[in-house]
N, C-alpha and C positions, 0 to 999 in steps of 0.2 A: 696329198701328201702327206706322208708317214709323223711320224709324232712320237720323239724319242720319250719313253717314260725314266728308263733306267738303264744308266750308262756306269758302270766300272771297267777299272783299268790297272792292269797289274797288282790287281790284289795281292799280298799276302798274309798270313794270319800264321803267328805259331807261338804254340802254347809251352809256357815253362809246366814240364812234370815232374818234381824234385830234382834233379840235378839234370834231366833228360829235357830237350827242345825237340818239341814234334813240332814239326811243318804241317799243318794241316792245307792251306790254299797255297801255291805257287806259281804265283805272275796271270788269275784269273783274269781275262778280261770279256766284257759281254754287252751287249744293246741291249734291250729290248724295248718297242715300239706301245703307244698306247697300243690297247685293244687286243693285244696280245694272247694268245695261251697254251705257255711252256711249262712243261715237265721237265722237273732236275734229276735226273737217275744217277748213281752209282751205287757200288758196295761199300759193305761198309767200310768206313775209314775214308772213304773218294773226298771227303771235303763238302756232302753237298749240305748236310745240317750246319756246318760253317757259314756256308753260301746262304743258307737259308737266313741264320741267325742276324748277318751282316745286313740285307739285302731286308730284313724283317727289323732294323734298328736296336735287334738287343743286343748285339755286338760291335766293337769297332775294328777293323783291319790293323795290323801291325804295319803296314805302308798300303801305297796307292790310293784310288781315288774312287768315290762312288758318288752319285750325282741320282738325283730322285726330284724328277721333275724340274730340271733346273739347277736344282740346289744342291749343293756341296756337302753332302750329311757326314764323312767320313771322319773330318776332325769336330764334328760337334761334340760339345758338353753333355753329361746326364738329362738332363733337363731338358735340351733341345731337342735331344733323340726321344722322349719321353712323349714331347708334344710332335712331333713328326708322327710317331705312333699310333698317336690316338688321332690324328686326323687325316692319316694321310693309307693306312695301313690297314686293311682287316684279317684277320687272324683265323684262321679252322684248325683246330687241333684233333689228333687221332681221337685224343681220350673228352672230345667233347666241352670239359670244363664249365659245366655250369653248374649253378648253384643248384643246393638239390633243395630246399623249401621254398624256392622262390617261382611262380610261374614262368610259363613262356616270354609272357607278356615282358615281367620284371627284367627276366635274364637279358633279353635284348635292349631293353631301355638301358640297362649298366652303361656303355660308352657314352651316352648321351650325360646321364647323370653326373660323370668324370667331367664332360663340358660345359656344366651348367645351364641345360637348355628347360627350359620353363614346363612347367606337367603336360599340362593337356598340346603342345609342340609333341613333347616328348612320347608320348601317347599314342597322337595321328601316325608320327614316322614311325615306333618302331610295329605298328598296325600294319603300316604297308608293307613292310619288310617282313613280317611274318606270312601276310598274304602273297608276297612276292616266293615264297616256297613253298605255298599252298598250304601253309599250317593256319587260315585264318581261322577255322574252327575248332583249334586249341590252343587258344592263347593262354585262356585261364587253367590249363593244365601244370603240372610240377613234373619232372624230368621222369620221376620213378610211375605218371602214369602214362609213359611214351615209351614208342620203340627206339630202336638204337638208332634208325633212320631217323625217325624223328626226332631226336634228341640233335644227330647233327645236323637235321635243317635249324632248326632254333640254331645251331650256332655258326650256320651261314647268315641267315637271317640279322644275329647279332653283327657280324662282320660286316654285313651289308650297310647295317644304319646309320652310320656314319659318311655312307656316301667316300669312300676310298679312294684314294688314289688305283691303288690294288689291293689285290685279294689271294695271300699269303695263305698254302696248303699244306700242313703237315700231315703226309700221310692220312686224309680223311679217312681213307674206307677200312685202315687196318682194324679196325675193332666190327666190323660188317659183317655178313654176310655174303656170298657173291651177290642175290640177286640185290639185296638194296644198298651194297655198291655199285651197282649199276643205275640202281635209281636214282643214288645221289650225285653219281658222274652226269647225268643229264639235265640234274639241277646246273653244275657248273655248266655245262656246253649251253645251257638256254640261258644263261648269264652272260657267256661270253659272246653269244648271238645280239646280248642288248646291248654290247659294248664296253663289259665289263676287262680290266688286263687281270689275267689268272697264270697264277705260279703255283704250280703243285710240285712239292720233294714228295718222289716215291719210291720204291724199290721194287714196281709190279709193273710188270709190261703191260700186262692189259690194262691197267688204270693208265699208264703213261698214253698211250693210243688215243685216248679220246683229246689228248690237245692237239696243237696244229705243229708245234715244233719240239724234239727233247733234245735238252743238252745235256749230255753224257760226260758226268767228272772220274776217272782215275787217278790216283796217287795225288789230290790238291790240283789236278790240271786238268781243262777242259778238252776229252778225248774225241767226242763226235759233239757235231751240235748241226742237225738235219731238220728239214722241214719233212712233217709225214703227212702232211694236207689238211682238206676237211674232212668229218663225216659223212654218209651219205644219206 
């Protein structure tokens, strides 16, 4: 039986830009089930970044509802949203967002430090997370001692370490060459095979095709929502 992870209903988001109102989302409704692998696509101004920010609890809608794991998060306070972000969502960004002077292990430990997890448990969990993305032999390397692909693997390990409900990746291959991009998408494919729910925001068709479902936004609305099958 399928289990609904994300449910958004009639999401609206309007930004005030000086004297002008900009409607970024126009009544978006969407369900994502546990274990799905979804790509959100659309041109600049389509609303995909706004939708990602709301799903990631980085922003709140002007109106409409958003449920994550059965919890209504669209009306939460900033503190409540911060708690959900830390416990439920693993973020992977285009720019890696790693601490330059910290090694891979310490970068991955950071979310656990914020949660108050003790030293040994923290290290053990971080080691397991790095091993799961193939970096068990790079734990004491700093970002400037690693390739772009390795840095993104560290960022993925950091996103995984809290065992989040969903992994949210914003243009995760945007700073990588095509060969390294394929390797990183292979990591996401494996994570999804292992049961992780993954949402990737991208404008690249070849990246989106790694997903099992593509949601295309246009002018703040869902234009196409299609199943694209599984990779051979």
